[in-house]
Backbone as JSON Lines, residues from 0, in Angstrom:
{"i":0,"aa":"M","n":[16.23,5.7,21.18],"ca":[15.54,6.71,20.56],"c":[14.31,6.43,20.25]}
{"i":1,"aa":"G","n":[13.09,7.26,20.69],"ca":[11.8,7.17,20.33],"c":[11.55,7.46,19.32]}
{"i":2,"aa":"R","n":[10.11,7.08,18.55],"ca":[9.71,7.44,17.15],"c":[9.49,8.9,17.09]}
{"i":3,"aa":"E","n":[9.23,9.73,18.15],"ca":[9.16,11.24,17.77],"c":[10.58,11.72,17.8]}
{"i":4,"aa":"D","n":[11.6,11.18,18.17],"ca":[12.81,11.56,17.8],"c":[13.37,11.42,16.56]}
{"i":5,"aa":"I","n":[13.02,9.89,16.04],"ca":[13.22,9.69,14.83],"c":[12.81,10.59,13.82]}
{"i":6,"aa":"L","n":[11.46,11.02,13.85],"ca":[10.46,11.56,13.27],"c":[11.4,12.96,12.83]}
{"i":7,"aa":"S","n":[11.6,13.47,14.01],"ca":[12.2,14.8,14.11],"c":[13.67,15.03,13.52]}
{"i":8,"aa":"R","n":[14.52,13.61,13.68],"ca":[15.72,13.82,12.8],"c":[15.45,13.32,11.19]}
{"i":9,"aa":"I","n":[14.37,12.63,11.09],"ca":[14.12,12.69,9.43],"c":[13.85,13.76,8.9]}
{"i":10,"aa":"Y","n":[12.83,14.56,9.73],"ca":[12.49,16.09,9.45],"c":[13.81,17.13,9.1]}
{"i":11,"aa":"S","n":[14.7,16.81,10.03],"ca":[15.8,17.74,9.92],"c":[16.65,17.7,8.88]}
{"i":12,"aa":"V","n":[16.74,16.24,8.16],"ca":[17.61,16.18,7.13],"c":[16.8,16.34,5.74]}
{"i":13,"aa":"L","n":[15.54,16.26,5.75],"ca":[14.51,16.32,4.63],"c":[13.78,17.79,4.41]}
{"i":14,"aa":"R","n":[13.87,18.25,5.34],"ca":[13.03,19.64,5.52],"c":[13.37,20.46,4.37]}
{"i":15,"aa":"P","n":[12.01,20.96,3.71],"ca":[12.55,21.7,2.53],"c":[12.58,23.23,2.81]}
{"i":16,"aa":"D","n":[12.67,23.64,4.05],"ca":[12.59,24.98,4.42],"c":[14.09,25.3,5.26]}
{"i":17,"aa":"K","n":[15.15,24.83,4.8],"ca":[16.34,24.8,5.56],"c":[16.66,26.22,5.55]}
{"i":18,"aa":"P","n":[17.56,26.61,6.79],"ca":[17.91,27.69,7.12],"c":[18.55,28.31,6.13]}
{"i":19,"aa":"H","n":[18.49,29.82,6.02],"ca":[19.09,30.45,4.97],"c":[20.55,30.07,5.15]}
{"i":20,"aa":"G","n":[21.19,30.11,3.85],"ca":[22.52,29.75,3.43],"c":[23.01,28.79,3.56]}
{"i":21,"aa":"T","n":[22.08,27.52,3.81],"ca":[22.28,26.19,3.48],"c":[22.25,25.78,2.31]}
{"i":22,"aa":"P","n":[23.44,25.14,1.91],"ca":[23.67,24.93,0.56],"c":[22.37,23.8,0.11]}
{"i":23,"aa":"I","n":[21.94,24.37,-1.23],"ca":[20.86,23.7,-1.88],"c":[21.05,22.22,-2.33]}
{"i":24,"aa":"T","n":[20.79,21.31,-2.02],"ca":[20.84,19.9,-2.22],"c":[20.19,18.88,-2.11]}
{"i":25,"aa":"Q","n":[19.69,17.98,-2.75],"ca":[19.03,16.76,-2.49],"c":[19.3,16.16,-1.27]}
{"i":26,"aa":"S","n":[18.35,15.65,-0.39],"ca":[18.6,15.19,0.46],"c":[17.88,13.58,0.48]}
{"i":27,"aa":"V","n":[18.47,12.71,1.49],"ca":[18.05,11.28,1.57],"c":[18.1,10.75,2.76]}
{"i":28,"aa":"F","n":[17.02,10.45,3.3],"ca":[17.34,9.5,4.62],"c":[16.78,8.17,4.52]}
{"i":29,"aa":"V","n":[17.77,7.14,5.22],"ca":[17.57,6.09,4.84],"c":[17.06,5.12,6.21]}
{"i":30,"aa":"L","n":[16.02,4.32,6.19],"ca":[15.72,3.67,7.63],"c":[16.28,2.34,7.39]}
{"i":31,"aa":"C","n":[16.84,1.95,7.94],"ca":[17.44,0.49,7.89],"c":[17.71,-0.37,9.19]}
{"i":32,"aa":"G","n":[17.1,-1.53,9.24],"ca":[17.17,-2.55,10.3],"c":[16.48,-3.76,10.03]}
{"i":33,"aa":"L","n":[16.65,-4.55,10.7],"ca":[16.1,-6.12,10.87],"c":[14.66,-5.8,10.64]}
{"i":34,"aa":"G","n":[14.0,-6.74,9.83],"ca":[12.67,-6.69,9.62],"c":[11.93,-6.76,10.84]}
{"i":35,"aa":"G","n":[10.93,-6.12,10.73],"ca":[9.92,-6.17,12.23],"c":[10.11,-5.1,13.15]}
{"i":36,"aa":"M","n":[10.89,-4.14,12.83],"ca":[11.42,-3.22,13.81],"c":[10.84,-2.02,13.73]}
{"i":37,"aa":"G","n":[9.88,-2.04,12.63],"ca":[8.97,-0.73,12.51],"c":[9.28,0.3,11.71]}
{"i":38,"aa":"K","n":[10.27,0.3,10.65],"ca":[10.75,1.16,9.57],"c":[9.74,1.55,8.66]}
{"i":39,"aa":"T","n":[8.56,0.69,8.3],"ca":[7.65,0.94,7.43],"c":[6.57,2.05,8.17]}
{"i":40,"aa":"Q","n":[6.41,1.56,9.36],"ca":[5.47,2.46,10.21],"c":[5.92,3.75,10.39]}
{"i":41,"aa":"I","n":[7.31,3.81,10.73],"ca":[7.86,5.24,10.82],"c":[7.72,6.1,9.73]}
{"i":42,"aa":"A","n":[8.12,5.38,8.39],"ca":[7.91,5.98,7.09],"c":[6.55,6.73,6.77]}
{"i":43,"aa":"I","n":[5.57,5.88,7.09],"ca":[4.14,5.92,7.07],"c":[3.83,7.07,7.91]}
{"i":44,"aa":"R","n":[4.29,7.12,9.12],"ca":[3.59,8.29,10.2],"c":[4.52,9.41,9.71]}
{"i":45,"aa":"F","n":[5.75,9.31,9.23],"ca":[6.66,10.89,8.82],"c":[5.64,11.19,7.8]}
{"i":46,"aa":"A","n":[5.39,10.44,6.65],"ca":[4.44,11.13,5.24],"c":[3.49,11.66,5.88]}
{"i":47,"aa":"A","n":[2.65,10.94,6.58],"ca":[1.49,11.41,7.09],"c":[1.63,12.75,7.97]}
{"i":48,"aa":"D","n":[2.54,12.92,8.8],"ca":[2.48,14.15,9.56],"c":[3.13,15.29,8.84]}
{"i":49,"aa":"Y","n":[4.13,15.08,7.84],"ca":[5.0,15.83,7.52],"c":[4.26,15.93,5.84]}
{"i":50,"aa":"M","n":[3.34,15.4,5.23],"ca":[3.41,15.68,3.91],"c":[2.78,16.88,3.23]}
{"i":51,"aa":"H","n":[2.35,17.69,4.09],"ca":[1.83,18.99,3.74],"c":[3.16,19.84,3.53]}
{"i":52,"aa":"C","n":[4.33,19.42,3.98],"ca":[5.75,20.17,3.64],"c":[6.44,19.92,2.19]}
{"i":53,"aa":"F","n":[5.58,18.89,1.69],"ca":[6.71,18.4,0.45],"c":[5.6,18.5,-0.92]}
{"i":54,"aa":"Q","n":[6.23,18.62,-2.02],"ca":[5.54,18.68,-3.16],"c":[4.96,17.41,-3.55]}
{"i":55,"aa":"V","n":[5.76,16.34,-3.32],"ca":[5.4,14.8,-3.55],"c":[6.0,14.04,-2.67]}
{"i":56,"aa":"V","n":[5.27,12.84,-2.18],"ca":[5.72,11.88,-1.4],"c":[5.82,10.67,-2.15]}
{"i":57,"aa":"L","n":[6.72,9.83,-2.39],"ca":[7.0,8.67,-3.07],"c":[7.5,7.62,-2.36]}
{"i":58,"aa":"F","n":[6.65,6.29,-2.21],"ca":[7.24,5.29,-1.63],"c":[7.61,4.05,-2.5]}
{"i":59,"aa":"A","n":[8.68,3.64,-2.44],"ca":[9.32,2.38,-3.34],"c":[9.71,1.36,-2.43]}
{"i":60,"aa":"H","n":[9.61,0.05,-3.08],"ca":[9.93,-1.18,-2.35],"c":[11.42,-1.37,-2.83]}
{"i":61,"aa":"A","n":[12.06,-1.27,-1.62],"ca":[13.47,-1.42,-2.38],"c":[14.22,-2.75,-1.84]}
{"i":62,"aa":"D","n":[13.34,-3.8,-1.57],"ca":[13.92,-5.18,-0.96],"c":[14.7,-5.86,-2.29]}
{"i":63,"aa":"E","n":[14.15,-5.59,-3.48],"ca":[14.75,-6.39,-4.54],"c":[15.05,-5.19,-5.91]}
{"i":64,"aa":"P","n":[15.98,-5.3,-6.5],"ca":[16.01,-4.46,-7.67],"c":[15.11,-4.07,-9.0]}
{"i":65,"aa":"A","n":[14.2,-5.59,-8.91],"ca":[12.92,-5.55,-9.97],"c":[11.91,-4.55,-9.23]}
{"i":66,"aa":"N","n":[11.74,-4.89,-7.94],"ca":[10.5,-4.12,-7.22],"c":[10.8,-2.77,-7.48]}
{"i":67,"aa":"L","n":[12.14,-2.25,-7.02],"ca":[12.36,-0.64,-7.12],"c":[12.16,-0.24,-8.5]}
{"i":68,"aa":"L","n":[12.6,-0.74,-9.48],"ca":[12.41,-0.78,-10.78],"c":[10.98,-0.42,-11.19]}
{"i":69,"aa":"N","n":[10.04,-1.43,-10.86],"ca":[8.63,-1.57,-11.06],"c":[8.11,-0.19,-10.35]}
{"i":70,"aa":"D","n":[8.35,0.29,-9.09],"ca":[7.94,1.32,-8.35],"c":[8.31,2.51,-9.2]}
{"i":71,"aa":"F","n":[9.63,2.79,-9.91],"ca":[9.88,3.92,-10.39],"c":[9.26,4.21,-11.37]}
{"i":72,"aa":"A","n":[9.02,3.16,-12.32],"ca":[8.12,2.93,-13.59],"c":[6.75,3.48,-13.04]}
{"i":73,"aa":"R","n":[6.25,2.87,-12.02],"ca":[4.92,3.24,-11.74],"c":[4.61,4.93,-11.36]}
{"i":74,"aa":"F","n":[5.67,5.36,-10.51],"ca":[5.78,6.8,-10.35],"c":[5.62,7.44,-11.54]}
{"i":75,"aa":"A","n":[6.27,7.39,-12.65],"ca":[6.45,7.9,-13.72],"c":[4.91,7.75,-14.55]}
{"i":76,"aa":"V","n":[4.42,6.98,-14.55],"ca":[2.86,6.82,-14.87],"c":[1.99,7.58,-14.05]}
{"i":77,"aa":"D","n":[2.29,7.86,-12.57],"ca":[1.29,8.25,-11.74],"c":[1.67,9.83,-12.02]}
{"i":78,"aa":"L","n":[2.64,10.27,-12.13],"ca":[2.76,11.61,-12.21],"c":[2.66,12.1,-13.53]}
{"i":79,"aa":"G","n":[2.01,11.31,-14.42],"ca":[1.66,11.6,-16.13],"c":[2.9,11.82,-17.02]}
{"i":80,"aa":"L","n":[4.24,11.34,-16.67],"ca":[5.29,11.54,-17.32],"c":[5.23,10.47,-18.38]}
{"i":81,"aa":"V","n":[4.63,9.38,-18.54],"ca":[4.73,8.46,-19.57],"c":[3.36,7.82,-19.74]}
{"i":82,"aa":"D","n":[2.98,7.09,-20.71],"ca":[1.71,6.58,-20.99],"c":[1.68,5.39,-19.97]}
{"i":83,"aa":"R","n":[0.48,4.92,-19.79],"ca":[0.51,3.78,-18.78],"c":[0.7,2.23,-19.31]}
{"i":84,"aa":"D","n":[0.9,2.47,-20.95],"ca":[1.06,1.34,-21.7],"c":[2.68,1.12,-22.02]}
{"i":85,"aa":"E","n":[3.29,2.09,-21.32],"ca":[4.94,2.52,-21.7],"c":[5.46,1.05,-21.33]}
{"i":86,"aa":"P","n":[5.8,0.15,-22.34],"ca":[6.62,-1.19,-21.88],"c":[7.83,-1.03,-21.42]}
{"i":87,"aa":"D","n":[8.85,-0.02,-21.5],"ca":[10.33,0.18,-21.12],"c":[10.49,0.67,-19.84]}
{"i":88,"aa":"H","n":[10.69,0.06,-18.84],"ca":[10.89,0.49,-17.48],"c":[11.93,1.61,-17.53]}
{"i":89,"aa":"L","n":[12.83,1.26,-18.22],"ca":[14.14,2.22,-18.18],"c":[13.93,3.52,-18.37]}
{"i":90,"aa":"Y","n":[13.19,3.42,-19.6],"ca":[12.67,4.97,-20.15],"c":[11.92,5.58,-19.06]}
{"i":91,"aa":"C","n":[10.98,4.73,-18.65],"ca":[10.14,5.41,-17.45],"c":[10.95,5.85,-16.27]}
{"i":92,"aa":"C","n":[11.87,5.27,-15.67],"ca":[12.87,5.87,-14.93],"c":[13.66,6.95,-15.31]}
{"i":93,"aa":"E","n":[14.22,7.08,-16.47],"ca":[15.02,8.03,-16.95],"c":[13.9,9.41,-16.99]}
{"i":94,"aa":"E","n":[12.68,9.26,-17.31],"ca":[11.68,10.33,-17.61],"c":[11.42,10.85,-15.96]}
{"i":95,"aa":"L","n":[11.48,9.6,-15.07],"ca":[11.11,10.33,-13.66],"c":[12.26,10.96,-13.1]}
{"i":96,"aa":"K","n":[13.63,10.47,-13.5],"ca":[14.77,11.19,-13.03],"c":[14.76,12.49,-13.64]}
{"i":97,"aa":"K","n":[14.71,12.73,-14.86],"ca":[14.25,14.12,-15.5],"c":[13.48,15.1,-14.69]}
{"i":98,"aa":"W","n":[12.09,14.4,-14.41],"ca":[11.26,15.23,-13.55],"c":[11.79,15.44,-12.16]}
{"i":99,"aa":"L","n":[12.13,14.79,-11.74],"ca":[12.95,15.15,-10.2],"c":[14.01,16.02,-10.44]}
{"i":100,"aa":"E","n":[14.84,16.03,-11.35],"ca":[15.87,17.17,-11.47],"c":[15.38,18.26,-11.66]}
{"i":101,"aa":"E","n":[14.33,18.33,-12.81],"ca":[13.72,19.72,-13.13],"c":[12.91,20.22,-12.0]}
{"i":102,"aa":"T","n":[12.21,19.14,-11.2],"ca":[11.31,19.74,-10.08],"c":[12.37,20.56,-8.9]}
{"i":103,"aa":"G","n":[13.62,19.66,-8.64],"ca":[14.28,20.35,-7.86],"c":[14.91,21.9,-8.36]}
{"i":104,"aa":"K","n":[15.06,22.1,-9.72],"ca":[15.65,23.31,-10.23],"c":[14.64,24.4,-10.05]}
{"i":105,"aa":"S","n":[13.31,23.93,-10.29],"ca":[12.26,24.9,-10.4],"c":[11.97,25.35,-8.96]}
{"i":106,"aa":"A","n":[12.12,24.47,-8.0],"ca":[11.82,24.74,-6.64],"c":[12.76,25.72,-6.08]}
{"i":107,"aa":"F","n":[14.07,25.47,-6.53],"ca":[15.17,26.42,-6.05],"c":[15.84,26.99,-7.19]}
{"i":108,"aa":"P","n":[15.45,28.32,-7.67],"ca":[16.13,28.85,-8.75],"c":[17.33,29.09,-8.35]}
{"i":109,"aa":"Q","n":[18.26,29.08,-9.41],"ca":[19.91,29.33,-9.16],"c":[19.96,30.82,-8.65]}
{"i":110,"aa":"G","n":[20.87,31.01,-7.68],"ca":[20.96,31.94,-7.25],"c":[20.22,32.34,-5.78]}
{"i":111,"aa":"D","n":[19.24,31.37,-5.76],"ca":[18.48,31.71,-4.58],"c":[18.68,30.73,-3.32]}
{"i":112,"aa":"S","n":[19.36,31.06,-2.38],"ca":[19.94,30.43,-1.43],"c":[18.83,30.03,-0.17]}
{"i":113,"aa":"T","n":[17.83,30.59,-0.44],"ca":[16.65,30.39,0.65],"c":[15.58,29.33,-0.15]}
{"i":114,"aa":"L","n":[15.23,28.43,0.51],"ca":[14.49,27.31,0.53],"c":[13.05,27.62,0.88]}
{"i":115,"aa":"R","n":[12.14,27.05,-0.04],"ca":[10.89,27.56,0.22],"c":[10.3,26.26,0.5]}
């Protein structure tokens, strides 16, 4: 499978403009494999090529739980959800989770099955 095929496949899963009648759900696409196979480069290329289709693009380091927690806390700060000096990473993560949930609800009002 070439990179263009992978990028197209990622978009088909994550695309915010799914066809009419498609259930509204949050989508996840996981790139996994051995180190050095180009996962990061594919993710960067996807973000560069498709960023205009999404409200927000966030990259997190998921190699260690602590790194993921730190990145989630940073997202909360970068999105203006918490103060930069907020010491409680778990609180930051909860605020980020609330924001993601509310963003999904406002982007797709109840009863509207067409995705924008």
